[in-house]
C-alpha positions in Angstrom: -0.8 -35.4 16.3 -4.3 -37.0 16.0 -6.7 -38.0 18.7 -9.7 -40.2 18.2 -11.9 -42.7 20.0 -11.8 -46.3 18.7 -13.2 -49.4 20.2 -13.8 -47.9 23.6 -10.3 -46.4 23.9 -8.6 -43.1 23.3 -6.1 -43.4 20.5 -3.4 -40.7 20.3 -1.2 -40.8 17.2 2.1 -39.0 16.9 4.4 -38.4 14.0 7.9 -39.4 15.0 11.3 -39.5 13.4 12.0 -42.6 11.2 13.2 -45.4 13.5 12.2 -43.7 16.7 9.9 -46.7 17.3 13.0 -48.9 17.6 14.7 -46.9 20.3 14.2 -48.1 23.9 14.5 -44.6 25.4 11.8 -43.3 23.0 9.5 -46.2 23.8 9.9 -45.5 27.5 9.1 -41.8 27.0 5.9 -42.6 25.1 4.9 -45.2 27.7 5.3 -42.3 30.3 3.1 -40.1 28.1 0.5 -42.9 27.8 0.4 -43.4 31.6 0.1 -39.6 32.2 -2.8 -39.4 29.7 -4.6 -42.3 31.4 -4.3 -40.5 34.7 -5.6 -37.3 33.2 -8.5 -39.0 31.6 -9.5 -40.8 34.8 -8.3 -44.2 33.9 -9.7 -44.3 30.4 -7.6 -46.8 28.3 -5.2 -44.8 26.1 -3.3 -46.3 23.2 -0.4 -44.4 21.4 0.4 -44.9 17.8 3.9 -43.9 16.7 3.6 -43.0 13.1 5.8 -42.1 10.2 5.5 -38.9 8.3 2.6 -40.3 6.2 0.7 -41.0 9.5 1.1 -44.8 8.9 1.2 -46.6 12.2 4.7 -48.1 12.9 4.4 -49.0 16.6 1.6 -49.3 19.2 2.2 -48.4 22.9 -0.5 -50.0 25.1 
């Protein structure tokens, strides 16, 4: 996992299993994580990057 600030938002990157970014249930789970993080960080905009094992972004949850 990597956390950074970019362009006024908090970007949280997770390494996930290949193809996880194509599974609706996984996308729903990461959307729930994103929403929970926004609540925890008092409404700050959070973006989740779902990455492969090389930390290359494969899908963005906003």
